[in-house]
VOTORGU-528183 format. One record per residue (C-alpha): x negated, y, z. Coordinates in nm, 2 decimals, always signed. Example, Ala and Ser with C-alpha at 12.3 -4.5 7.8 and 13.67 -1.06 7.14 Angstrom:
2
-1.23,-0.45,+0.78
-1.37,-0.11,+0.71
This chain:
138
-6.94,+1.05,-4.96
-7.16,+1.12,-4.64
-7.47,+1.12,-4.85
-7.35,+1.44,-5.02
-7.31,+1.61,-4.69
-7.54,+1.86,-4.53
-7.57,+1.90,-4.15
-7.67,+2.24,-4.02
-7.78,+2.31,-3.67
-7.70,+2.66,-3.53
-7.57,+2.79,-3.86
-7.42,+3.13,-3.88
-7.05,+3.09,-3.78
-6.77,+3.26,-3.97
-6.48,+3.28,-3.73
-6.21,+3.26,-3.99
-6.37,+2.95,-4.15
-6.40,+2.75,-3.83
-6.06,+2.86,-3.71
-5.91,+2.74,-4.04
-6.10,+2.40,-4.00
-5.94,+2.36,-3.66
-5.61,+2.45,-3.78
-5.63,+2.18,-4.06
-5.77,+1.92,-3.83
-5.49,+1.97,-3.56
-5.20,+2.05,-3.79
-4.88,+1.87,-3.79
-4.85,+1.74,-4.15
-4.49,+1.87,-4.21
-4.55,+2.21,-4.06
-4.91,+2.33,-4.04
-4.93,+2.61,-3.78
-5.05,+2.97,-3.89
-5.43,+3.02,-3.84
-5.52,+3.23,-3.53
-5.87,+3.34,-3.58
-6.07,+3.28,-3.27
-6.40,+3.45,-3.17
-6.62,+3.14,-3.23
-6.94,+3.31,-3.31
-6.96,+3.53,-2.99
-6.84,+3.24,-2.77
-7.11,+3.00,-2.92
-7.38,+3.26,-2.87
-7.27,+3.33,-2.52
-7.22,+2.97,-2.39
-7.34,+2.70,-2.61
-7.68,+2.52,-2.60
-7.63,+2.41,-2.96
-7.38,+2.36,-3.24
-7.38,+2.15,-3.56
-7.17,+2.19,-3.88
-7.11,+1.94,-4.16
-7.09,+2.09,-4.50
-6.96,+1.95,-4.83
-7.12,+2.19,-5.08
-7.08,+2.51,-4.88
-6.74,+2.41,-4.73
-6.74,+2.35,-4.35
-6.57,+2.01,-4.30
-6.70,+1.93,-3.95
-6.81,+2.09,-3.63
-6.92,+2.02,-3.28
-7.09,+2.22,-3.01
-7.20,+2.18,-2.65
-7.18,+2.42,-2.36
-7.42,+2.38,-2.07
-7.50,+2.47,-1.72
-7.86,+2.61,-1.81
-8.01,+2.30,-1.66
-7.96,+1.92,-1.71
-7.59,+1.90,-1.80
-7.42,+1.98,-2.13
-7.06,+1.94,-2.23
-6.94,+1.82,-2.57
-6.66,+2.04,-2.70
-6.44,+2.11,-3.01
-6.55,+1.81,-3.22
-6.35,+1.84,-3.53
-6.35,+1.69,-3.88
-6.13,+1.78,-4.18
-5.87,+1.52,-4.23
-5.99,+1.46,-4.58
-6.33,+1.35,-4.45
-6.23,+1.14,-4.15
-6.34,+0.77,-4.14
-6.68,+0.84,-4.29
-6.87,+0.87,-3.97
-6.89,+1.25,-4.00
-6.79,+1.30,-3.64
-7.03,+1.05,-3.49
-7.31,+1.20,-3.71
-7.23,+1.54,-3.58
-7.24,+1.42,-3.22
-7.57,+1.23,-3.28
-7.74,+1.54,-3.42
-7.59,+1.76,-3.14
-7.72,+1.52,-2.87
-8.07,+1.55,-3.02
-8.05,+1.93,-3.00
-7.92,+1.91,-2.64
-8.19,+1.66,-2.53
-8.45,+1.90,-2.70
-8.32,+2.18,-2.48
-8.41,+1.98,-2.17
-8.07,+1.85,-2.08
-8.05,+1.50,-1.94
-7.67,+1.44,-1.95
-7.40,+1.50,-2.22
-7.05,+1.49,-2.08
-6.72,+1.45,-2.26
-6.36,+1.46,-2.15
-6.28,+1.09,-2.22
-5.95,+1.06,-2.39
-5.84,+0.69,-2.41
-5.71,+0.71,-2.77
-6.06,+0.82,-2.88
-6.23,+0.53,-2.70
-6.37,+0.37,-3.03
-6.51,+0.71,-3.14
-6.67,+0.78,-2.81
-6.83,+0.43,-2.80
-6.96,+0.47,-3.16
-7.13,+0.80,-3.03
-7.29,+0.62,-2.75
-7.06,+0.74,-2.46
-6.94,+0.51,-2.19
-6.63,+0.58,-1.98
-6.69,+0.70,-1.62
-6.47,+0.82,-1.34
-6.44,+1.20,-1.32
-6.23,+1.44,-1.14
-6.02,+1.71,-1.30
-5.81,+2.01,-1.18
-5.56,+2.16,-1.41
-5.56,+2.53,-1.35
-5.26,+2.63,-1.56
């Protein structure tokens, strides 16, 4: 199925469509939460070095972006794939294409919050675990 997909870099983001994708991807099967539309487009324009979407026909089925410090470091965020398209390497392809964009912007490092249950996904994308510090602010 992946051969039928189109990957678009820096596409025009529809806040509702991306919010709906996130709701589907993180929903509890028995009780999907209502969609809260987030201001994705303005956030991406303000903070992201790049973003990539995966489309089946014109339907957004995957997304990822990276925020940056304006220098050498970028931070992978909001990787999401529609549940109906998981297991087809859509997520790792999104990350690969994003990494190319981030590198092209002059970044030397792409960071991710490393969640143990996603270890095989991160490794498929080329990440390796490292020690990092974290302060929870809320």
